[in-house]
MARDOMAR-459623 format. One line per 2 residues: their letters; for each residue x, y, z of C-alpha. Coordinates in nm, 2 decimals, padded with zeros to 4 digits. Example, Ala and Ser with C-alpha at 12.3 -4.5 7.8 and 13.67 -1.06 7.14 Angstrom:
REM MARDOMAR-459623
as) 01.23 -00.45 00.78  01.37 -00.11 00.71 $
END
This chain:
REM MARDOMAR-459623
ms) 00.02 -00.01 00.01  00.13 00.32 -00.10 $
ad) 00.03 00.67 00.05  00.13 01.02 00.06 $
ag) 00.29 01.13 00.40  -00.01 01.26 00.50 $
ll) -00.22 00.95 00.47  -00.04 00.74 00.69 $
nq) -00.28 00.75 00.95  -00.58 00.63 00.69 $
sv) -00.33 00.32 00.62  -00.30 00.24 00.97 $
mf) -00.67 00.28 01.04  -00.71 00.06 00.75 $
nk) -00.48 -00.21 00.87  -00.62 -00.22 01.20 $
ml) -00.97 -00.30 01.04  -00.82 -00.58 00.81 $
ee) -00.63 -00.75 01.07  -00.97 -00.77 01.29 $
la) -01.17 -00.91 00.99  -00.92 -01.10 00.78 $
gf) -00.63 -01.16 01.02  -00.36 -00.97 00.82 $
sl) -00.24 -00.64 00.75  -00.08 -00.49 00.43 $
pv) 00.29 -00.34 00.45  00.28 00.06 00.37 $
es) 00.52 00.23 00.15  00.56 00.61 00.04 $
ln) 00.38 00.70 -00.27  00.73 00.77 -00.41 $
st) 00.82 00.41 -00.39  00.92 00.23 -00.70 $
gk) 00.78 -00.08 -00.54  00.47 -00.20 -00.73 $
am) 00.18 -00.12 -00.46  -00.17 -00.29 -00.47 $
ii) -00.36 00.00 -00.30  -00.23 00.37 -00.40 $
le) -00.39 00.62 -00.19  -00.39 01.01 -00.24 $
kk) -00.50 01.34 -00.17  -00.62 01.55 -00.44 $
pt) -00.87 01.85 -00.37  -01.12 01.93 -00.68 $
qg) -01.32 02.22 -00.71  -01.68 02.16 -00.64 $
kk) -01.67 01.83 -00.44  -01.78 01.78 -00.09 $
eg) -01.56 01.71 00.20  -01.54 01.33 00.28 $
sy) -01.54 01.25 -00.11  -01.34 01.05 -00.32 $
em) -01.32 00.80 -00.63  -01.20 00.44 -00.57 $
ni) -01.07 00.30 -00.93  -01.03 -00.09 -00.92 $
dr) -00.84 -00.26 -01.20  -00.67 -00.57 -01.27 $
er) -00.32 -00.45 -01.14  -00.43 -00.21 -00.83 $
ik) -00.66 -00.04 -00.62  -00.64 00.35 -00.62 $
it) -00.84 00.56 -00.40  -00.84 00.97 -00.47 $
gq) -00.96 01.17 -00.20  -01.12 01.53 -00.19 $
de) -00.92 01.55 00.13  -00.77 01.31 00.43 $
tg) -01.16 01.19 00.52  -01.22 01.11 00.17 $
vf) -00.95 00.88 00.16  -01.07 00.71 00.46 $
yg) -01.41 00.70 00.36  -01.28 00.52 00.07 $
ln) -01.09 00.25 00.23  -01.39 00.21 00.47 $
nl) -01.58 00.11 00.16  -01.28 -00.12 00.05 $
ih) -01.33 -00.30 00.40  -01.73 -00.35 00.31 $
ll) -01.62 -00.47 -00.04  -01.39 -00.74 00.09 $
sg) -01.61 -00.87 00.35  -01.88 -00.90 00.05 $
st) -01.63 -01.04 -00.20  -01.54 -01.43 -00.26 $
kk) -01.20 -01.53 -00.07  -00.99 -01.83 -00.17 $
en) -00.72 -01.92 00.02  -00.54 -01.59 00.08 $
ey) -00.71 -01.43 -00.24  -00.99 -01.13 -00.21 $
ni) -01.18 -01.13 -00.59  -01.30 -00.80 -00.60 $
ps) -01.46 -00.71 -00.98  -01.33 -00.43 -01.17 $
mv) -01.49 -00.10 -01.10  -01.50 00.28 -01.10 $
in) -01.69 00.46 -00.76  -01.70 00.83 -00.73 $
de) -01.91 00.90 -00.38  -01.96 01.18 -00.18 $
pr) -02.23 01.26 00.14  -02.54 01.44 00.07 $
fi) -02.53 01.60 00.42  -02.21 01.74 00.62 $
yr) -02.37 01.62 00.94  -02.41 01.27 01.03 $
gm) -02.45 01.14 01.36  -02.54 00.92 01.63 $
ml) -02.59 01.02 02.00  -02.53 00.80 02.27 $
da) -02.68 00.85 02.64  -02.42 00.75 02.90 $
ar) -02.60 00.92 03.20  -02.87 00.64 03.23 $
hf) -02.65 00.39 03.22  -02.28 00.44 03.20 $
rs) -02.04 00.27 02.94  -01.70 00.23 02.96 $
vd) -01.39 00.40 02.78  -01.29 00.07 02.57 $
yi) -01.66 00.05 02.47  -01.71 00.41 02.37 $
kk) -01.42 00.31 02.13  -01.53 00.04 02.00 $
ll) -01.87 00.20 01.91  -01.66 00.50 01.76 $
dq) -01.49 00.20 01.50  -01.84 00.13 01.38 $
la) -01.94 00.47 01.34  -01.66 00.53 01.15 $
ll) -01.67 00.20 00.90  -02.03 00.36 00.86 $
kl) -01.91 00.71 00.75  -02.08 00.89 01.02 $
nv) -01.89 01.17 01.14  -02.06 01.28 01.45 $
fh) -02.06 01.14 01.80  -02.31 01.32 02.02 $
wh) -02.22 01.18 02.38  -02.49 01.29 02.65 $
lt) -02.34 01.32 02.93  -02.57 01.47 03.19 $
ed) -02.88 01.37 03.32  -03.13 01.36 03.65 $
qg) -02.97 00.96 03.69  -02.61 01.05 03.63 $
wr) -02.34 01.32 03.61  -02.05 01.15 03.39 $
ie) -01.78 01.40 03.31  -01.50 01.53 03.56 $
ik) -01.54 01.88 03.67  -01.23 01.97 03.88 $
ky) -01.40 02.27 04.01  -01.71 02.13 04.15 $
pk) -01.57 01.75 04.25  -01.92 01.67 04.43 $
lt) -02.05 01.63 04.04  -01.90 01.34 04.03 $
ev) -01.82 01.21 04.39  -02.21 01.23 04.42 $
ga) -02.40 01.34 04.09  -02.19 01.00 03.90 $
wr) -02.38 00.75 04.14  -02.78 00.67 04.21 $
ng) -02.82 00.44 04.46  -03.04 00.19 04.31 $
ti) -03.24 00.18 03.95  -03.63 00.08 03.92 $
ig) -03.68 -00.26 03.82  -03.92 -00.32 03.48 $
ry) -04.08 -00.05 03.29  -04.17 00.31 03.47 $
pg) -04.29 00.31 03.76  -04.13 -00.01 03.77 $
sg) -04.21 -00.35 04.01  -03.94 -00.25 04.26 $
nd) -03.61 -00.10 04.28  -03.29 -00.31 04.27 $
ne) -03.11 -00.15 04.53  -02.77 -00.15 04.32 $
vh) -02.53 00.10 04.32  -02.46 00.23 03.96 $
gg) -02.27 00.49 03.80  -01.92 00.62 03.69 $
fy) -01.76 00.89 03.51  -01.50 01.01 03.25 $
tq) -01.20 01.19 03.37  -01.09 01.46 03.16 $
eq) -00.81 01.25 03.06  -01.04 00.99 02.94 $
vk) -01.22 01.28 02.77  -00.94 01.37 02.58 $
ei) -00.82 00.97 02.50  -01.19 00.93 02.34 $
vk) -01.19 01.27 02.16  -00.83 01.18 02.00 $
ya) -00.96 00.84 01.89  -01.26 01.00 01.76 $
te) -01.06 01.26 01.57  -00.83 00.97 01.41 $
rh) -01.16 00.84 01.27  -01.29 01.16 01.15 $
it) -01.56 01.16 01.39  -01.62 01.51 01.58 $
vv) -01.75 01.48 01.96  -02.02 01.67 02.04 $
pe) -02.05 01.70 02.42  -02.42 01.78 02.59 $
ie) -02.44 01.93 02.91  -02.80 01.93 03.01 $
mp) -02.99 02.25 03.10  -03.22 02.39 03.25 $
gh) -03.39 02.05 03.34  -03.26 01.70 03.35 $
sg) -03.04 01.83 03.59  -03.09 01.65 03.87 $
aa) -02.77 01.48 03.94  -02.61 01.83 03.94 $
ia) -02.85 01.94 04.21  -02.80 01.64 04.43 $
ay) -02.44 01.73 04.43  -02.47 02.10 04.47 $
pf) -02.84 02.16 04.62  -02.81 02.58 04.58 $
ls) -02.88 02.49 04.20  -03.25 02.43 04.28 $
cf) -03.51 02.65 04.31  -03.60 02.49 04.67 $
pe) -03.26 02.37 04.78  -03.43 02.22 05.11 $
ee) -03.70 02.03 04.94  -03.60 01.64 04.95 $
ti) -03.57 01.47 04.58  -03.86 01.27 04.54 $
ip) -03.81 00.88 04.45  -04.08 00.65 04.41 $
kh) -04.12 00.41 04.69  -04.10 00.04 04.64 $
ps) -04.15 -00.25 04.90  -03.86 -00.37 04.81 $
ak) -03.65 -00.03 04.84  -03.42 00.00 05.14 $
sm) -03.50 00.30 05.37  -03.23 00.61 05.27 $
af) -02.99 00.69 05.57  -03.01 01.04 05.43 $
kg) -03.26 01.32 05.34  -03.23 01.62 05.07 $
kk) -03.13 01.58 04.72  -03.04 01.23 04.55 $
vq) -02.95 01.13 04.25  -03.28 01.00 04.08 $
es) -03.32 00.63 04.04  -03.64 00.62 03.83 $
wg) -03.68 00.76 03.49  -03.89 01.02 03.35 $
vy) -03.92 01.39 03.38  -03.86 01.60 03.69 $
dd) -03.94 01.90 03.84  -03.63 02.00 03.99 $
vf) -03.46 02.22 03.74  -03.18 02.49 03.76 $
vp) -03.28 02.80 03.91  -03.18 03.08 03.69 $
se) -02.96 03.29 03.96  -02.66 03.43 03.91 $
qt) -02.51 03.16 04.12  -02.61 02.92 03.86 $
fk) -02.48 03.11 03.58  -02.16 03.11 03.72 $
fl) -02.18 02.75 03.83  -02.26 02.67 03.45 $
qd) -01.98 02.91 03.32  -01.74 02.75 03.53 $
vm) -01.81 02.41 03.42  -01.81 02.54 03.04 $
de) -01.44 02.68 03.12  -01.36 02.31 03.17 $
vi) -01.58 02.10 02.90  -01.48 02.33 02.62 $
pl) -01.09 02.30 02.59  -01.15 01.92 02.61 $
fp) -01.37 01.92 02.26  -01.22 02.07 01.97 $
gk) -01.54 02.07 01.78  -01.78 02.33 01.66 $
yi) -02.06 02.28 01.92  -02.16 02.24 02.25 $
hi) -02.48 02.05 02.30  -02.70 02.25 02.58 $
gg) -03.03 01.98 02.58  -03.29 02.25 02.66 $
de) -03.55 01.99 02.63  -03.86 01.90 02.86 $
cp) -03.80 02.15 03.08  -04.08 02.14 03.36 $
ke) -04.17 02.53 03.41  -04.35 02.43 03.79 $
sw) -04.07 02.49 03.98  -04.04 02.82 03.83 $
kk) -04.35 02.89 03.86  -04.39 02.86 04.26 $
sa) -04.05 03.05 04.27  -04.09 03.43 04.41 $
fc) -03.73 03.44 04.24  -03.83 03.34 03.91 $
qe) -04.15 03.51 03.89  -03.98 03.82 04.04 $
li) -03.72 03.76 03.74  -03.98 03.75 03.50 $
ke) -04.09 04.07 03.60  -03.75 04.24 03.62 $
kg) -03.65 04.09 03.25  -03.94 04.20 03.10 $
lk) -04.01 03.82 02.98  -04.38 03.70 02.90 $
de) -04.38 03.37 03.09  -04.16 03.06 03.18 $
hg) -04.11 02.99 02.82  -03.95 03.33 02.80 $
lq) -03.75 03.24 03.12  -03.60 02.96 02.98 $
sy) -03.52 03.16 02.64  -03.35 03.41 02.87 $
fi) -03.16 03.12 03.04  -03.08 02.94 02.69 $
gr) -02.97 03.29 02.57  -02.73 03.38 02.86 $
me) -02.56 03.06 02.82  -02.51 03.08 02.44 $
ky) -02.36 03.45 02.46  -02.10 03.30 02.72 $
in) -02.03 02.95 02.48  -02.01 03.22 02.17 $
sk) -01.76 03.41 02.37  -01.54 03.11 02.41 $
gk) -01.55 03.07 02.03  -01.81 02.79 02.01 $
qi) -02.19 02.74 01.94  -02.48 02.58 02.08 $
ig) -02.69 02.32 02.00  -03.01 02.25 02.18 $
wd) -03.32 02.02 02.12  -03.59 02.17 01.95 $
ei) -03.77 02.30 02.29  -03.55 02.59 02.26 $
le) -03.74 02.74 02.00  -04.02 02.82 02.30 $
gg) -04.00 03.19 02.37  -03.75 03.27 02.12 $
la) -03.47 03.10 01.97  -03.10 03.21 02.05 $
an) -02.92 03.39 01.80  -02.67 03.16 01.70 $
at) -02.86 02.84 01.82  -02.84 02.55 01.61 $
vm) -03.17 02.30 01.66  -03.22 01.94 01.68 $
sw) -03.53 01.85 01.57  -03.68 01.55 01.78 $
rg) -04.05 01.55 01.81  -04.12 01.55 01.46 $
ee) -03.99 01.75 01.16  -04.19 02.08 01.29 $
gg) -03.95 02.23 01.50  -03.65 02.15 01.24 $
ie) -03.88 02.34 00.97  -03.97 02.64 01.17 $
aa) -03.57 02.69 01.26  -03.46 02.66 00.90 $
kq) -03.72 02.95 00.80  -03.59 03.16 01.10 $
rh) -03.26 03.07 00.92  -03.06 02.86 01.19 $
dv) -02.91 02.54 01.13  -03.11 02.22 01.19 $
vm) -03.01 01.86 01.27  -03.31 01.63 01.21 $
tp) -03.37 01.33 01.45  -03.75 01.27 01.45 $
tn) -03.84 00.98 01.66  -04.06 00.82 01.42 $
ya) -03.71 00.75 01.23  -03.44 00.81 01.46 $
yf) -03.49 00.69 01.78  -03.28 00.32 01.82 $
dy) -03.47 00.27 02.20  -03.78 00.19 02.00 $
sq) -03.88 -00.18 01.94  -03.77 -00.32 01.60 $
sk) -04.00 -00.59 01.59  -04.38 -00.62 01.68 $
ne) -04.31 -00.92 01.90  -04.02 -00.74 02.09 $
ds) -03.88 -00.97 02.35  -03.74 -00.74 02.61 $
iv) -03.85 -00.40 02.77  -03.79 -00.07 02.53 $
ig) -03.90 00.26 02.59  -04.20 00.19 02.33 $
gf) -04.27 00.30 01.99  -04.22 00.06 01.65 $
lp) -03.90 00.12 01.41  -03.80 -00.14 01.21 $
le) -03.50 -00.12 01.00  -03.70 -00.07 00.70 $
kv) -03.84 00.24 00.82  -03.52 00.36 00.87 $
yq) -03.37 00.34 00.57  -03.68 00.50 00.37 $
yn) -03.57 00.80 00.57  -03.54 01.13 00.38 $
pm) -03.37 01.41 00.64  -03.46 01.67 00.40 $
pe) -03.87 01.80 00.50  -04.08 01.79 00.22 $
al) -04.16 02.15 00.35  -03.80 02.26 00.29 $
qg) -03.77 02.10 -00.03  -03.67 02.33 -00.32 $
te) -03.66 02.63 -00.12  -03.42 02.90 -00.01 $
fe) -03.44 02.75 00.34  -03.27 02.36 00.25 $
ky) -02.95 02.49 00.28  -03.01 02.49 00.70 $
vm) -03.05 02.14 00.70  -02.68 02.01 00.78 $
ga) -02.79 01.65 00.79  -02.96 01.38 01.09 $
qa) -02.85 01.15 01.36  -02.98 00.86 01.52 $
nl) -03.03 00.86 01.90  -03.00 00.62 02.16 $
wt) -03.15 00.66 02.53  -03.04 00.41 02.75 $
ey) -03.29 00.40 03.03  -03.39 00.01 02.94 $
ik) -03.04 -00.06 02.81  -02.83 -00.14 03.10 $
wd) -02.60 -00.40 02.92  -02.36 -00.32 02.61 $
sk) -02.49 -00.63 02.45  -02.86 -00.47 02.45 $
le) -02.69 -00.16 02.33  -02.60 -00.33 02.02 $
ym) -02.88 -00.55 01.95  -03.08 -00.20 01.96 $
vf) -02.87 -00.01 01.72  -02.73 -00.28 01.47 $
pr) -02.78 -00.30 01.17  -03.04 -00.02 01.21 $
la) -02.75 00.20 01.20  -02.63 00.12 00.85 $
am) -02.95 00.19 00.74  -02.94 00.53 00.89 $
se) -02.63 00.61 00.76  -02.73 00.51 00.40 $
ai) -03.04 00.75 00.47  -02.85 01.03 00.52 $
wt) -02.51 01.00 00.28  -02.71 00.87 00.00 $
ps) -02.97 01.12 -00.20  -03.31 00.96 -00.17 $
aq) -03.37 00.91 -00.54  -03.06 00.67 -00.54 $
kn) -03.16 00.45 -00.26  -03.29 00.10 -00.33 $
me) -03.39 -00.11 -00.06  -03.34 -00.41 -00.27 $
vf) -03.01 -00.33 -00.29  -02.94 -00.25 00.07 $
en) -03.09 -00.62 00.12  -02.82 -00.77 -00.10 $
kl) -02.53 -00.60 00.07  -02.69 -00.69 00.45 $
pa) -02.55 -01.02 00.50  -02.20 -00.91 00.45 $
yl) -02.23 -00.62 00.66  -02.36 -00.87 00.93 $
sm) -02.10 -01.11 00.84  -01.86 -00.85 00.92 $
ld) -02.06 -00.77 01.28  -02.03 -01.12 01.33 $
kl) -01.62 -01.11 01.30  -01.63 -00.84 01.51 $
gi) -01.81 -00.98 01.82  -02.10 -00.73 01.75 $
qy) -02.46 -00.86 01.87  -02.68 -00.71 01.66 $
sq) -03.07 -00.81 01.61  -03.20 -01.01 01.37 $
af) -03.55 -00.87 01.35  -03.50 -00.77 00.99 $
fg) -03.52 -01.15 00.91  -03.80 -01.25 01.11 $
lk) -04.13 -01.30 01.09  -04.31 -01.00 00.95 $
pe) -04.69 -01.02 01.01  -04.96 -00.81 00.82 $
ik) -05.35 -00.75 00.88  -05.56 -00.62 00.60 $
pn) -05.91 -00.59 00.59  -06.07 -00.87 00.35 $
kn) -06.27 -00.80 00.03  -06.63 -00.89 00.21 $
nd) -06.53 -00.67 00.51  -06.60 -00.95 00.74 $
gv) -06.30 -01.05 00.86  -05.92 -00.99 00.82 $
vw) -05.66 -01.15 00.58  -05.30 -01.25 00.79 $
tl) -05.03 -01.21 00.58  -04.69 -01.38 00.68 $
st) -04.33 -01.32 00.48  -03.97 -01.36 00.62 $
km) -03.65 -01.25 00.46  -03.45 -01.54 00.62 $
pd) -03.28 -01.71 00.32  -03.40 -02.09 00.27 $
ag) -03.67 -02.08 00.53  -04.00 -02.17 00.56 $
iy) -04.33 -02.04 00.71  -04.59 -02.26 00.90 $
fi) -04.93 -02.20 01.09  -05.11 -02.38 01.32 $
ep) -05.51 -02.27 01.34  -05.72 -02.21 01.65 $
gk) -05.81 -02.57 01.84  -05.56 -02.73 01.65 $
dn) -05.18 -02.90 01.71  -05.11 -02.97 01.34 $
nk) -04.87 -02.74 01.12  -04.94 -02.65 00.77 $
ky) -04.71 -02.50 00.52  -04.80 -02.14 00.46 $
yk) -04.89 -02.05 00.08  -05.08 -01.79 00.06 $
pl) -05.28 -01.51 00.30  -05.52 -01.65 00.54 $
ni) -05.87 -01.52 00.52  -05.99 -01.53 00.91 $
tk) -06.32 -01.47 00.98  -06.37 -01.63 01.32 $
sg) -06.20 -01.54 01.64  -05.93 -01.74 01.77 $
ty) -05.55 -01.74 01.82  -05.32 -01.85 01.53 $
ta) -05.00 -01.97 01.57  -04.70 -01.86 01.31 $
si) -04.35 -02.02 01.28  -04.01 -02.00 01.10 $
yr) -03.84 -02.33 01.01  -03.51 -02.35 00.86 $
nd) -03.34 -02.68 00.79  -03.56 -02.81 01.02 $
nl) -03.52 -02.59 01.31  -03.76 -02.37 01.48 $
ee) -03.63 -02.03 01.42  -03.93 -01.79 01.53 $
ei) -04.29 -01.86 01.68  -04.60 -01.59 01.74 $
eq) -04.90 -01.61 01.86  -05.16 -01.39 01.73 $
tf) -05.52 -01.36 01.85  -05.77 -01.20 01.67 $
nl) -06.13 -01.06 01.84  -06.38 -01.05 01.54 $
hk) -06.66 -00.81 01.57  -06.91 -00.62 01.39 $
at) -06.66 -00.33 01.30  -06.36 -00.56 01.20 $
gr) -06.26 -00.44 00.88  -06.48 -00.17 00.81 $
ti) -06.41 00.17 00.70  -06.31 00.43 00.99 $
tf) -06.20 00.79 00.96  -06.05 01.00 01.23 $
kt) -06.12 01.37 01.27  -05.77 01.43 01.35 $
pp) -05.51 01.21 01.27  -05.27 01.06 01.52 $
aq) -04.96 01.16 01.53  -04.67 01.05 01.31 $
ky) -04.46 00.86 01.57  -04.77 00.67 01.68 $
pg) -04.97 00.56 01.34  -05.11 00.26 01.45 $
ng) -05.03 -00.09 01.27  -05.14 -00.06 00.88 $
gn) -05.29 00.31 00.90  -05.67 00.36 01.02 $
fg) -05.77 00.01 00.97  -05.56 -00.07 01.28 $
mv) -05.83 00.07 01.51  -06.08 -00.22 01.37 $
ng) -05.81 -00.50 01.27  -05.91 -00.77 01.53 $
vi) -05.62 -00.71 01.74  -05.59 -00.58 02.09 $
sd) -05.26 -00.46 02.20  -05.13 -00.70 02.51 $
ng) -04.77 -00.60 02.57  -04.79 -00.21 02.66 $
lq) -04.61 00.06 02.45  -04.38 -00.23 02.27 $
sa) -04.68 -00.29 02.04  -04.71 -00.09 01.74 $
ew) -05.07 -00.14 01.76  -05.11 00.22 01.94 $
fg) -05.27 00.50 01.79  -05.14 00.86 01.97 $
we) -05.28 01.19 02.00  -05.04 01.46 02.19 $
gg) -05.29 01.69 02.35  -05.58 01.60 02.14 $
dm) -05.91 01.41 02.14  -05.95 01.10 01.95 $
ea) -06.31 01.10 01.75  -06.37 00.82 01.51 $
vi) -06.62 00.74 01.28  -06.70 00.39 01.19 $
dl) -06.91 00.26 00.89  -07.08 -00.02 00.94 $
gs) -07.19 -00.05 00.58  -07.58 -00.09 00.68 $
pt) -07.81 00.00 01.00  -07.70 -00.23 01.28 $
ei) -07.79 -00.28 01.63  -07.51 -00.26 01.89 $
ss) -07.51 -00.40 02.22  -07.17 -00.25 02.32 $
vr) -06.89 -00.05 02.27  -06.52 -00.10 02.39 $
vs) -06.25 00.08 02.34  -05.87 -00.04 02.44 $
vf) -05.66 00.25 02.59  -05.35 00.28 02.76 $
es) -05.20 00.50 03.11  -04.83 00.53 03.17 $
kg) -04.81 00.82 03.38  -04.43 00.87 03.35 $
sw) -04.43 00.84 02.96  -04.73 01.12 02.98 $
iy) -04.96 00.90 02.88  -05.32 00.94 03.06 $
rp) -05.65 00.77 03.04  -05.91 00.99 02.85 $
ss) -06.16 01.22 03.08  -06.45 01.09 02.89 $
fk) -06.59 00.83 02.65  -06.88 00.91 02.41 $
vy) -07.09 00.69 02.20  -07.31 00.82 01.91 $
vs) -07.50 00.69 01.61  -07.63 00.79 01.27 $
dn) -07.80 00.64 00.96  -07.60 00.95 00.73 $
nq) -07.29 01.04 00.85  -07.43 01.39 00.94 $
df) -07.67 01.38 01.21  -07.54 01.20 01.55 $
te) -07.72 01.08 01.83  -07.57 01.01 02.17 $
ag) -07.60 00.65 02.24  -07.41 00.64 02.58 $
sg) -07.15 00.82 02.76  -06.94 00.81 03.09 $
kp) -06.59 00.88 03.25  -06.34 00.59 03.22 $
ge) -06.31 00.56 03.61  -06.69 00.49 03.60 $
mq) -06.64 00.21 03.29  -06.63 -00.16 03.38 $
av) -06.30 -00.31 03.32  -06.32 -00.61 03.09 $
dl) -06.03 -00.88 03.01  -05.80 -00.59 03.03 $
pr) -05.73 -00.33 03.31  -05.72 -00.06 03.02 $
ml) -06.04 -00.16 02.84  -06.32 00.10 02.84 $
qc) -06.68 -00.05 02.79  -07.04 00.12 02.73 $
ef) -07.26 -00.13 02.73  -07.65 -00.02 02.65 $
st) -07.95 -00.12 02.84  -08.13 -00.42 02.74 $
qn) -08.46 -00.25 02.89  -08.46 -00.01 02.62 $
ak) -08.39 -00.08 02.23  -08.09 -00.08 02.17 $
pk) -07.89 00.17 01.96  -07.91 00.15 01.61 $
gr) -07.74 00.30 01.30  -07.49 00.26 00.99 $
yv) -07.26 00.48 01.14  -07.08 00.49 01.50 $
ki) -06.91 00.79 01.61  -06.68 00.74 01.95 $
vl) -06.52 01.04 02.10  -06.22 00.98 02.37 $
kn) -06.17 01.34 02.55  -05.80 01.40 02.61 $
yg) -05.73 01.41 03.00  -05.54 01.76 02.91 $
mi) -05.24 01.92 03.08  -05.05 01.74 03.32 $
ps) -05.09 01.83 03.70  -04.78 01.95 03.90 $
gl) -04.58 01.71 04.06  -04.58 01.41 03.81 $
pg) -04.37 01.36 03.50  -04.44 01.60 03.20 $
ag) -04.64 01.86 03.46  -04.74 02.15 03.26 $
hk) -04.70 01.96 02.92  -05.04 01.82 02.75 $
aw) -05.10 01.43 02.78  -05.09 01.20 02.52 $
lf) -05.40 01.02 02.47  -05.34 00.63 02.33 $
ad) -05.60 00.40 02.19  -05.62 00.06 02.04 $
ei) -05.90 -00.16 01.91  -06.29 00.00 01.90 $
ei) -06.49 -00.31 01.94  -06.87 -00.29 01.85 $
n) -07.11 -00.61 01.93 $
END
């Protein structure tokens, strides 16, 4: 291998990966050497080419990689690694076809965020993850370092941040609010020398590290270390109590042991600003990149509303309200960080109350925040939950606890980081790129981290790097086995959900049942099913027309070995397969399973937030109209709803049923508050029975209205925010 002197580091990186994957490395010599090199590396800037672009020319004699810069050469070598992994090998020879590749990134920002605050990761593991980011041509590592549950970076002026704030005395067991507490001390932190080591390691791989220091919310660990940072320093930290939890020997502020959002946030005092400026004085020199992430998300305003100091500050500064106070807080910190030669980046809540002058917005609550920021001529990084949150389930039958939501690899690959609203406008240029996010509330072990990230991160990489018009899912699928083989050699425990059983439910042509379609991407696999009440396997050849209620079993067999088995219970009723419309569509990230039909597909969710069946409305009501096809007598209407206060999801405040023959004039048939409803089958089932003493309501159209709970009250996670309303199956009998 011959290389310019400035490219020797790229050769070293290539040889390191080659050694891991193939068990050998190549000698490196000067580009001017007279030897016959197999691989030639050179840097040749060309006008009009983007940073990181390269050309790879492969012929019978040699491989030549010409990069726009050192990064381009590095990416070319990474691509060569992928080609070698997918090539045929005979003894010590790899056969790669002759070709010319011209490649350049679509976006300049291509990242991944890792939450190391909820669950700490070792230095060695961070390096292992950085190797994978580099292999996928991702160039930003967003490092989430502070939270309510842990402070992970050494600040020498404030030693209690790591002496106290880096450790919690227990962690809830299971999904919030949990079934107990493990009472195990969890924690850890990175010394400044370790941070430098990781930053250097990342830089060698052309990755910029963006640290995140959360403010003004998600600051419980810092407040536990230094209570003066709180609006109410004397108040004790509220930690959910469980029968198995040990009694605490001390009072006051503590590092939070549960998940969610908490009212105790930074007080916007001069003492707090001095503290944060001191922190930045130590953080900024450690990170040579352009950005410091200041969080800014999910900041409850309840403490500020109750604080006489905060209310007086709002008046003194002429602010409109607590949202204005958050904008003031962020603006103060931005000016200081700008004075140190850095720019801030924050979650899209920093738009509330007015955007700081030079801030970059990371849009996570959908694309709306990013669109608005771009129109205000601010740079934007897109990371919407419904495409970029890798703590979401990746299969409809997940086998461990996740935060909720459903995000399969196929959907990640389909993502286009450029919102339609900005395409072809002058504001396109403000969209810098996108990133995947991994929050780790329910990801304690490194093996599960890998399971959640890979291979979805490869799909995200292509979604950001490749122009949408050039993406091809079939081509990506063909490349995937070679990539997974590479992960096998590296000992990475990835998910195989993409190759699992993919059930799909659609209405049948007579609207009297459903069609159950089964498929798999697993090579050389056969699909079998068992009908309700039977025990004999039948080979699956075509979609099943299901017109009777019952539980079906479906399986994948490969070489006579059972690879996967799922059960699906169908509860058919008068509304199954019928046309349903919503007055207000659900949120993009909770659209149900298979569009509106998912509300009448005969399937009732039974595994909480991990189910793809849920429809979600943020702060809004659910109003649905079902067309039964002809006037029909109704005995009961049942609706499956969900409640998880830690996730801001509340039961509806009321439940009403109406009937009509013309879809215009509706008559109320039944109503009640969910608390008064009889629980049937599941604790979250709301039921409206119609009296047998009087004529039962009859109509072709049935309207169901679930009224949203409203604003979340003080003292609960998400206080002051609008509640989510989650609903699943509507059953009409």
